[in-house]
Biopython code that builds the backbone (N, CA, C, O; Angstrom):
import numpy as np
from Bio.PDB.StructureBuilder import StructureBuilder

atoms = [
    (1, "MET", "N", (50.422, 13.001, 20.357)),
    (1, "MET", "CA", (49.449, 12.233, 19.625)),
    (1, "MET", "C", (48.166, 13.071, 19.515)),
    (1, "MET", "O", (47.748, 13.706, 20.483)),
    (2, "LYS", "N", (47.549, 13.065, 18.324)),
    (2, "LYS", "CA", (46.337, 13.831, 18.074)),
    (2, "LYS", "C", (45.163, 12.869, 17.945)),
    (2, "LYS", "O", (45.227, 11.900, 17.189)),
    (3, "ILE", "N", (44.084, 13.141, 18.691)),
    (3, "ILE", "CA", (42.885, 12.292, 18.633)),
    (3, "ILE", "C", (41.751, 13.131, 18.064)),
    (3, "ILE", "O", (41.378, 14.156, 18.634)),
    (4, "ASN", "N", (41.210, 12.690, 16.943)),
    (4, "ASN", "CA", (40.090, 13.374, 16.318)),
    (4, "ASN", "C", (38.783, 12.801, 16.850)),
    (4, "ASN", "O", (38.678, 11.592, 17.051)),
    (5, "PRO", "N", (37.784, 13.650, 17.081)),
    (5, "PRO", "CA", (36.492, 13.125, 17.562)),
    (5, "PRO", "C", (35.803, 12.306, 16.471)),
    (5, "PRO", "O", (36.036, 12.506, 15.278)),
    (6, "LEU", "N", (34.956, 11.387, 16.909)),
    (6, "LEU", "CA", (34.212, 10.557, 15.973)),
    (6, "LEU", "C", (33.146, 11.384, 15.260)),
    (6, "LEU", "O", (32.691, 12.399, 15.789)),
    (7, "GLY", "N", (32.763, 10.974, 14.114)),
    (7, "GLY", "CA", (31.729, 11.659, 13.357)),
    (7, "GLY", "C", (32.335, 12.683, 12.422)),
    (7, "GLY", "O", (33.536, 12.950, 12.461)),
    (8, "SER", "N", (31.499, 13.244, 11.595)),
    (8, "SER", "CA", (31.995, 14.207, 10.625)),
    (8, "SER", "C", (31.943, 15.605, 11.220)),
    (8, "SER", "O", (31.003, 15.955, 11.934)),
    (9, "GLN", "N", (32.933, 16.378, 10.925)),
    (9, "GLN", "CA", (33.020, 17.749, 11.403)),
    (9, "GLN", "C", (32.592, 18.696, 10.294)),
    (9, "GLN", "O", (32.840, 18.432, 9.117)),
    (10, "GLY", "N", (31.960, 19.781, 10.658)),
    (10, "GLY", "CA", (31.629, 20.801, 9.674)),
    (10, "GLY", "C", (30.367, 20.519, 8.871)),
    (10, "GLY", "O", (30.047, 21.276, 7.955)),
    (11, "ILE", "N", (29.646, 19.457, 9.186)),
    (11, "ILE", "CA", (28.415, 19.156, 8.462)),
    (11, "ILE", "C", (27.253, 19.360, 9.419)),
    (11, "ILE", "O", (27.201, 18.773, 10.500)),
    (12, "ASN", "N", (26.348, 20.183, 9.008)),
    (12, "ASN", "CA", (25.171, 20.456, 9.821)),
    (12, "ASN", "C", (24.109, 19.409, 9.478)),
    (12, "ASN", "O", (23.589, 19.422, 8.362)),
    (13, "PRO", "N", (23.770, 18.503, 10.401)),
    (13, "PRO", "CA", (22.799, 17.450, 10.074)),
    (13, "PRO", "C", (21.406, 18.017, 9.793)),
    (13, "PRO", "O", (20.638, 17.419, 9.038)),
    (14, "TYR", "N", (21.075, 19.153, 10.387)),
    (14, "TYR", "CA", (19.769, 19.757, 10.141)),
    (14, "TYR", "C", (19.682, 20.308, 8.730)),
    (14, "TYR", "O", (18.627, 20.248, 8.098)),
    (15, "LYS", "N", (20.781, 20.842, 8.239)),
    (15, "LYS", "CA", (20.818, 21.369, 6.875)),
    (15, "LYS", "C", (20.626, 20.227, 5.877)),
    (15, "LYS", "O", (19.922, 20.377, 4.878)),
    (16, "ARG", "N", (21.255, 19.097, 6.154)),
    (16, "ARG", "CA", (21.120, 17.944, 5.269)),
    (16, "ARG", "C", (19.673, 17.453, 5.248)),
    (16, "ARG", "O", (19.161, 17.067, 4.198)),
    (17, "GLN", "N", (19.018, 17.468, 6.407)),
    (17, "GLN", "CA", (17.619, 17.054, 6.487)),
    (17, "GLN", "C", (16.728, 18.018, 5.709)),
    (17, "GLN", "O", (15.794, 17.589, 5.032)),
    (18, "MET", "N", (17.007, 19.302, 5.801)),
    (18, "MET", "CA", (16.227, 20.302, 5.076)),
    (18, "MET", "C", (16.391, 20.126, 3.566)),
    (18, "MET", "O", (15.439, 20.313, 2.810)),
    (19, "ASN", "N", (17.580, 19.770, 3.137)),
    (19, "ASN", "CA", (17.806, 19.515, 1.713)),
    (19, "ASN", "C", (16.959, 18.340, 1.234)),
    (19, "ASN", "O", (16.407, 18.380, 0.135)),
    (20, "LYS", "N", (16.857, 17.300, 2.051)),
    (20, "LYS", "CA", (16.040, 16.145, 1.686)),
    (20, "LYS", "C", (14.571, 16.544, 1.571)),
    (20, "LYS", "O", (13.879, 16.116, 0.648)),
    (21, "LEU", "N", (14.098, 17.364, 2.509)),
    (21, "LEU", "CA", (12.710, 17.808, 2.467)),
    (21, "LEU", "C", (12.441, 18.676, 1.246)),
    (21, "LEU", "O", (11.383, 18.566, 0.626)),
    (22, "ASP", "N", (13.390, 19.537, 0.896)),
    (22, "ASP", "CA", (13.226, 20.374, -0.286)),
    (22, "ASP", "C", (13.151, 19.534, -1.550)),
    (22, "ASP", "O", (12.336, 19.806, -2.432)),
    (23, "GLN", "N", (13.994, 18.517, -1.643)),
    (23, "GLN", "CA", (13.979, 17.643, -2.820)),
    (23, "GLN", "C", (12.667, 16.874, -2.902)),
    (23, "GLN", "O", (12.117, 16.705, -3.989)),
    (24, "ALA", "N", (12.162, 16.407, -1.764)),
    (24, "ALA", "CA", (10.895, 15.681, -1.752)),
    (24, "ALA", "C", (9.750, 16.611, -2.162)),
    (24, "ALA", "O", (8.834, 16.186, -2.867)),
    (25, "GLY", "N", (9.794, 17.858, -1.733)),
    (25, "GLY", "CA", (8.764, 18.821, -2.092)),
    (25, "GLY", "C", (8.766, 19.125, -3.577)),
    (25, "GLY", "O", (7.706, 19.311, -4.174)),
    (26, "LYS", "N", (9.947, 19.177, -4.180)),
    (26, "LYS", "CA", (10.045, 19.453, -5.614)),
    (26, "LYS", "C", (9.457, 18.307, -6.431)),
    (26, "LYS", "O", (8.768, 18.547, -7.423)),
    (27, "THR", "N", (9.718, 17.068, -6.028)),
    (27, "THR", "CA", (9.187, 15.929, -6.780)),
    (27, "THR", "C", (7.682, 15.807, -6.570)),
    (27, "THR", "O", (6.961, 15.388, -7.476)),
    (28, "ALA", "N", (7.202, 16.171, -5.377)),
    (28, "ALA", "CA", (5.766, 16.070, -5.109)),
    (28, "ALA", "C", (4.992, 17.128, -5.877)),
    (28, "ALA", "O", (3.851, 16.891, -6.275)),
    (29, "SER", "N", (5.593, 18.287, -6.089)),
    (29, "SER", "CA", (4.870, 19.344, -6.789)),
    (29, "SER", "C", (4.722, 19.044, -8.276)),
    (29, "SER", "O", (3.829, 19.587, -8.927)),
    (30, "LYS", "N", (5.572, 18.200, -8.818)),
    (30, "LYS", "CA", (5.472, 17.840, -10.228)),
    (30, "LYS", "C", (4.244, 16.974, -10.495)),
    (30, "LYS", "O", (3.587, 17.131, -11.525)),
    (31, "ALA", "N", (3.934, 16.072, -9.585)),
    (31, "ALA", "CA", (2.804, 15.164, -9.754)),
    (31, "ALA", "C", (1.596, 15.739, -9.005)),
    (31, "ALA", "O", (1.477, 15.579, -7.790)),
    (32, "ALA", "N", (0.721, 16.394, -9.726)),
    (32, "ALA", "CA", (-0.455, 16.989, -9.106)),
    (32, "ALA", "C", (-1.584, 15.969, -9.034)),
    (32, "ALA", "O", (-1.737, 15.123, -9.915)),
    (33, "ASP", "N", (-2.356, 16.065, -7.985)),
    (33, "ASP", "CA", (-3.513, 15.186, -7.840)),
    (33, "ASP", "C", (-4.630, 15.661, -8.755)),
    (33, "ASP", "O", (-4.775, 16.851, -9.033)),
    (34, "LYS", "N", (-5.409, 14.702, -9.209)),
    (34, "LYS", "CA", (-6.489, 15.034, -10.118)),
    (34, "LYS", "C", (-7.707, 14.187, -9.754)),
    (34, "LYS", "O", (-7.597, 12.981, -9.528)),
    (35, "VAL", "N", (-8.858, 14.832, -9.702)),
    (35, "VAL", "CA", (-10.099, 14.143, -9.367)),
    (35, "VAL", "C", (-11.053, 14.272, -10.538)),
    (35, "VAL", "O", (-11.269, 15.363, -11.067)),
    (36, "GLU", "N", (-11.620, 13.147, -10.935)),
    (36, "GLU", "CA", (-12.609, 13.147, -12.006)),
    (36, "GLU", "C", (-13.910, 12.580, -11.459)),
    (36, "GLU", "O", (-13.922, 11.539, -10.802)),
    (37, "ILE", "N", (-14.994, 13.272, -11.735)),
    (37, "ILE", "CA", (-16.305, 12.845, -11.259)),
    (37, "ILE", "C", (-17.053, 12.200, -12.416)),
    (37, "ILE", "O", (-17.146, 12.766, -13.506)),
    (38, "SER", "N", (-17.580, 11.018, -12.168)),
    (38, "SER", "CA", (-18.289, 10.291, -13.219)),
    (38, "SER", "C", (-19.599, 11.001, -13.563)),
    (38, "SER", "O", (-20.088, 11.842, -12.809)),
    (39, "SER", "N", (-20.144, 10.642, -14.704)),
    (39, "SER", "CA", (-21.400, 11.257, -15.130)),
    (39, "SER", "C", (-22.548, 10.888, -14.190)),
    (39, "SER", "O", (-23.457, 11.689, -13.972)),
    (40, "ALA", "N", (-22.506, 9.686, -13.641)),
    (40, "ALA", "CA", (-23.551, 9.276, -12.698)),
    (40, "ALA", "C", (-23.493, 10.120, -11.426)),
    (40, "ALA", "O", (-24.528, 10.503, -10.879)),
    (41, "ALA", "N", (-22.281, 10.405, -10.960)),
    (41, "ALA", "CA", (-22.134, 11.235, -9.764)),
    (41, "ALA", "C", (-22.571, 12.665, -10.040)),
    (41, "ALA", "O", (-23.140, 13.321, -9.167)),
    (42, "LYS", "N", (-22.311, 13.151, -11.242)),
    (42, "LYS", "CA", (-22.733, 14.503, -11.603)),
    (42, "LYS", "C", (-24.254, 14.609, -11.605)),
    (42, "LYS", "O", (-24.815, 15.619, -11.179)),
    (43, "GLU", "N", (-24.913, 13.558, -12.088)),
    (43, "GLU", "CA", (-26.376, 13.548, -12.087)),
    (43, "GLU", "C", (-26.921, 13.578, -10.659)),
    (43, "GLU", "O", (-27.923, 14.237, -10.382)),
    (44, "MET", "N", (-26.248, 12.858, -9.757)),
    (44, "MET", "CA", (-26.677, 12.836, -8.356)),
    (44, "MET", "C", (-26.508, 14.208, -7.717)),
    (44, "MET", "O", (-27.313, 14.610, -6.877)),
    (45, "GLN", "N", (-25.463, 14.923, -8.114)),
    (45, "GLN", "CA", (-25.214, 16.233, -7.532)),
    (45, "GLN", "C", (-26.214, 17.277, -8.013)),
    (45, "GLN", "O", (-26.526, 18.214, -7.277)),
    (46, "GLN", "N", (-26.711, 17.134, -9.209)),
    (46, "GLN", "CA", (-27.604, 18.131, -9.777)),
    (46, "GLN", "C", (-28.947, 18.180, -9.065)),
    (46, "GLN", "O", (-29.683, 19.157, -9.201)),
    (47, "GLY", "N", (-29.256, 17.199, -8.351)),
    (47, "GLY", "CA", (-30.526, 17.195, -7.618)),
    (47, "GLY", "C", (-31.101, 15.807, -7.628)),
    (47, "GLY", "O", (-31.298, 15.193, -8.677)),
    (48, "SER", "N", (-31.359, 15.339, -6.459)),
    (48, "SER", "CA", (-31.936, 14.000, -6.393)),
    (48, "SER", "C", (-33.397, 14.074, -6.794)),
    (48, "SER", "O", (-34.103, 15.033, -6.482)),
    (49, "GLN", "N", (-33.816, 13.064, -7.473)),
    (49, "GLN", "CA", (-35.184, 13.019, -7.977)),
    (49, "GLN", "C", (-36.037, 12.200, -7.006)),
    (49, "GLN", "O", (-36.303, 11.016, -7.218)),
    (50, "ILE", "N", (-36.449, 12.869, -5.947)),
    (50, "ILE", "CA", (-37.274, 12.211, -4.941)),
    (50, "ILE", "C", (-38.726, 12.275, -5.408)),
    (50, "ILE", "O", (-39.243, 13.327, -5.784)),
    (51, "SER", "N", (-39.342, 11.139, -5.370)),
    (51, "SER", "CA", (-40.743, 11.113, -5.801)),
    (51, "SER", "C", (-41.606, 11.874, -4.803)),
    (51, "SER", "O", (-41.253, 12.016, -3.632)),
    (52, "ASP", "N", (-42.724, 12.352, -5.284)),
    (52, "ASP", "CA", (-43.634, 13.129, -4.438)),
    (52, "ASP", "C", (-44.190, 12.290, -3.293)),
    (52, "ASP", "O", (-44.404, 12.795, -2.191)),
    (53, "ALA", "N", (-44.422, 11.014, -3.556)),
    (53, "ALA", "CA", (-44.965, 10.139, -2.514)),
    (53, "ALA", "C", (-43.966, 9.974, -1.382)),
    (53, "ALA", "O", (-44.341, 9.995, -0.210)),
    (54, "ARG", "N", (-42.689, 9.807, -1.731)),
    (54, "ARG", "CA", (-41.661, 9.646, -0.699)),
    (54, "ARG", "C", (-41.481, 10.934, 0.091)),
    (54, "ARG", "O", (-41.319, 10.903, 1.311)),
    (55, "GLU", "N", (-41.509, 12.052, -0.597)),
    (55, "GLU", "CA", (-41.364, 13.337, 0.078)),
    (55, "GLU", "C", (-42.528, 13.578, 1.047)),
    (55, "GLU", "O", (-42.325, 14.096, 2.145)),
    (56, "ALA", "N", (-43.744, 13.203, 0.639)),
    (56, "ALA", "CA", (-44.911, 13.350, 1.507)),
    (56, "ALA", "C", (-44.778, 12.459, 2.744)),
    (56, "ALA", "O", (-45.122, 12.871, 3.852)),
    (57, "LYS", "N", (-44.277, 11.234, 2.549)),
    (57, "LYS", "CA", (-44.108, 10.314, 3.671)),
    (57, "LYS", "C", (-43.084, 10.847, 4.666)),
    (57, "LYS", "O", (-43.283, 10.761, 5.878)),
    (58, "VAL", "N", (-41.988, 11.396, 4.149)),
    (58, "VAL", "CA", (-40.954, 11.956, 5.020)),
    (58, "VAL", "C", (-41.503, 13.137, 5.816)),
    (58, "VAL", "O", (-41.242, 13.256, 7.013)),
    (59, "ASN", "N", (-42.256, 14.001, 5.158)),
    (59, "ASN", "CA", (-42.844, 15.146, 5.860)),
    (59, "ASN", "C", (-43.832, 14.696, 6.943)),
    (59, "ASN", "O", (-43.889, 15.280, 8.025)),
    (60, "GLU", "N", (-44.602, 13.656, 6.636)),
    (60, "GLU", "CA", (-45.551, 13.126, 7.617)),
    (60, "GLU", "C", (-44.814, 12.568, 8.833)),
    (60, "GLU", "O", (-45.233, 12.784, 9.971)),
    (61, "LEU", "N", (-43.711, 11.850, 8.590)),
    (61, "LEU", "CA", (-42.932, 11.302, 9.700)),
    (61, "LEU", "C", (-42.292, 12.413, 10.530)),
    (61, "LEU", "O", (-42.213, 12.300, 11.753)),
    (62, "LYS", "N", (-41.839, 13.474, 9.886)),
    (62, "LYS", "CA", (-41.263, 14.606, 10.615)),
    (62, "LYS", "C", (-42.291, 15.219, 11.559)),
    (62, "LYS", "O", (-41.977, 15.546, 12.704)),
    (63, "ILE", "N", (-43.508, 15.371, 11.075)),
    (63, "ILE", "CA", (-44.579, 15.948, 11.894)),
    (63, "ILE", "C", (-44.888, 15.045, 13.075)),
    (63, "ILE", "O", (-45.076, 15.527, 14.192)),
    (64, "GLN", "N", (-44.942, 13.723, 12.837)),
    (64, "GLN", "CA", (-45.223, 12.781, 13.915)),
    (64, "GLN", "C", (-44.131, 12.816, 14.978)),
    (64, "GLN", "O", (-44.424, 12.757, 16.172)),
    (65, "VAL", "N", (-42.869, 12.913, 14.550)),
    (65, "VAL", "CA", (-41.755, 12.950, 15.504)),
    (65, "VAL", "C", (-41.817, 14.237, 16.322)),
    (65, "VAL", "O", (-41.605, 14.218, 17.534)),
    (66, "GLU", "N", (-42.105, 15.353, 15.658)),
    (66, "GLU", "CA", (-42.181, 16.630, 16.363)),
    (66, "GLU", "C", (-43.323, 16.652, 17.379)),
    (66, "GLU", "O", (-43.183, 17.231, 18.457)),
    (67, "ASN", "N", (-44.446, 16.028, 17.040)),
    (67, "ASN", "CA", (-45.598, 15.996, 17.939)),
    (67, "ASN", "C", (-45.461, 14.950, 19.036)),
    (67, "ASN", "O", (-46.162, 15.008, 20.047)),
    (68, "GLY", "N", (-44.556, 13.991, 18.836)),
    (68, "GLY", "CA", (-44.379, 12.922, 19.814)),
    (68, "GLY", "C", (-45.360, 11.788, 19.625)),
    (68, "GLY", "O", (-45.551, 10.982, 20.535)),
    (69, "THR", "N", (-45.987, 11.706, 18.465)),
    (69, "THR", "CA", (-46.964, 10.651, 18.203)),
    (69, "THR", "C", (-46.370, 9.497, 17.406)),
    (69, "THR", "O", (-47.074, 8.527, 17.124)),
    (70, "TYR", "N", (-45.104, 9.575, 17.037)),
    (70, "TYR", "CA", (-44.479, 8.515, 16.245)),
    (70, "TYR", "C", (-44.152, 7.341, 17.150)),
    (70, "TYR", "O", (-43.487, 7.505, 18.172)),
    (71, "LYS", "N", (-44.612, 6.175, 16.781)),
    (71, "LYS", "CA", (-44.387, 4.959, 17.561)),
    (71, "LYS", "C", (-43.574, 3.972, 16.727)),
    (71, "LYS", "O", (-43.861, 3.750, 15.551)),
    (72, "VAL", "N", (-42.578, 3.397, 17.343)),
    (72, "VAL", "CA", (-41.719, 2.421, 16.677)),
    (72, "VAL", "C", (-42.272, 1.030, 16.948)),
    (72, "VAL", "O", (-42.613, 0.700, 18.084)),
    (73, "ASP", "N", (-42.362, 0.210, 15.894)),
    (73, "ASP", "CA", (-42.815, -1.171, 16.029)),
    (73, "ASP", "C", (-41.590, -2.038, 16.323)),
    (73, "ASP", "O", (-40.791, -2.284, 15.420)),
    (74, "PRO", "N", (-41.424, -2.504, 17.553)),
    (74, "PRO", "CA", (-40.215, -3.257, 17.904)),
    (74, "PRO", "C", (-40.078, -4.579, 17.141)),
    (74, "PRO", "O", (-38.962, -5.013, 16.858)),
    (75, "LYS", "N", (-41.200, -5.218, 16.809)),
    (75, "LYS", "CA", (-41.134, -6.475, 16.064)),
    (75, "LYS", "C", (-40.603, -6.236, 14.653)),
    (75, "LYS", "O", (-39.812, -7.028, 14.143)),
    (76, "ALA", "N", (-41.036, -5.150, 14.027)),
    (76, "ALA", "CA", (-40.561, -4.837, 12.675)),
    (76, "ALA", "C", (-39.075, -4.497, 12.696)),
    (76, "ALA", "O", (-38.340, -4.869, 11.782)),
    (77, "VAL", "N", (-38.631, -3.793, 13.734)),
    (77, "VAL", "CA", (-37.214, -3.459, 13.859)),
    (77, "VAL", "C", (-36.398, -4.741, 14.037)),
    (77, "VAL", "O", (-35.352, -4.904, 13.408)),
    (78, "ALA", "N", (-36.868, -5.640, 14.881)),
    (78, "ALA", "CA", (-36.156, -6.895, 15.127)),
    (78, "ALA", "C", (-36.072, -7.734, 13.847)),
    (78, "ALA", "O", (-35.032, -8.324, 13.557)),
    (79, "LYS", "N", (-37.161, -7.784, 13.088)),
    (79, "LYS", "CA", (-37.152, -8.542, 11.833)),
    (79, "LYS", "C", (-36.151, -7.949, 10.844)),
    (79, "LYS", "O", (-35.447, -8.681, 10.147)),
    (80, "SER", "N", (-36.094, -6.636, 10.789)),
    (80, "SER", "CA", (-35.159, -5.972, 9.877)),
    (80, "SER", "C", (-33.714, -6.255, 10.268)),
    (80, "SER", "O", (-32.866, -6.478, 9.404)),
    (81, "ILE", "N", (-33.433, -6.246, 11.570)),
    (81, "ILE", "CA", (-32.069, -6.530, 12.040)),
    (81, "ILE", "C", (-31.680, -7.962, 11.701)),
    (81, "ILE", "O", (-30.574, -8.210, 11.222)),
    (82, "VAL", "N", (-32.579, -8.899, 11.946)),
    (82, "VAL", "CA", (-32.299, -10.307, 11.637)),
    (82, "VAL", "C", (-32.098, -10.493, 10.136)),
    (82, "VAL", "O", (-31.183, -11.200, 9.712)),
    (83, "ALA", "N", (-32.943, -9.866, 9.343)),
    (83, "ALA", "CA", (-32.803, -9.990, 7.880)),
    (83, "ALA", "C", (-31.494, -9.409, 7.400)),
    (83, "ALA", "O", (-30.881, -9.938, 6.473)),
    (84, "PHE", "N", (-31.056, -8.319, 8.024)),
    (84, "PHE", "CA", (-29.792, -7.682, 7.635)),
    (84, "PHE", "C", (-28.619, -8.623, 7.886)),
    (84, "PHE", "O", (-27.747, -8.767, 7.029)),
    (85, "TYR", "N", (-28.591, -9.263, 9.050)),
    (85, "TYR", "CA", (-27.457, -10.115, 9.396)),
    (85, "TYR", "C", (-27.521, -11.489, 8.740)),
    (85, "TYR", "O", (-26.516, -12.200, 8.728)),
    (86, "LYS", "N", (-28.660, -11.884, 8.199)),
    (86, "LYS", "CA", (-28.767, -13.160, 7.500)),
    (86, "LYS", "C", (-28.223, -13.076, 6.075)),
    (86, "LYS", "O", (-27.969, -14.101, 5.443)),
    (87, "LYS", "N", (-28.045, -11.863, 5.575)),
    (87, "LYS", "CA", (-27.558, -11.698, 4.199)),
    (87, "LYS", "C", (-26.201, -12.287, 4.008)),
    (87, "LYS", "O", (-25.653, -12.230, 2.908)),
]
sb = StructureBuilder()
sb.init_structure("model")
sb.init_model(0)
sb.init_chain("A")
sb.init_seg("    ")
for serial, (resi, resn, name, xyz) in enumerate(atoms, 1):
    if name == "N":
        sb.init_residue(resn, " ", resi, " ")
    sb.init_atom(name, np.array(xyz, "f"), 0.0, 1.0, " ", f" {name:<3s}", serial, name[0])
structure = sb.get_structure()
């Protein structure tokens, strides 16, 4: 009596897996990704138009932080947090 082992003989399961990966790679290469940037985003990239007053305020705050003279108003911070979460 002859007993054959279970499963298929002569088939390399790793080769079959590689074939599946190759087929998936071929289909993925056909569909290329494409990114389009809106005109509004292009305007933002060209340079933000910061007003001179805002730029001066930022520079003043930088100097205060560097000197250690910048003081945070805890009541104003608390009001801002409450207003944010009430929205």
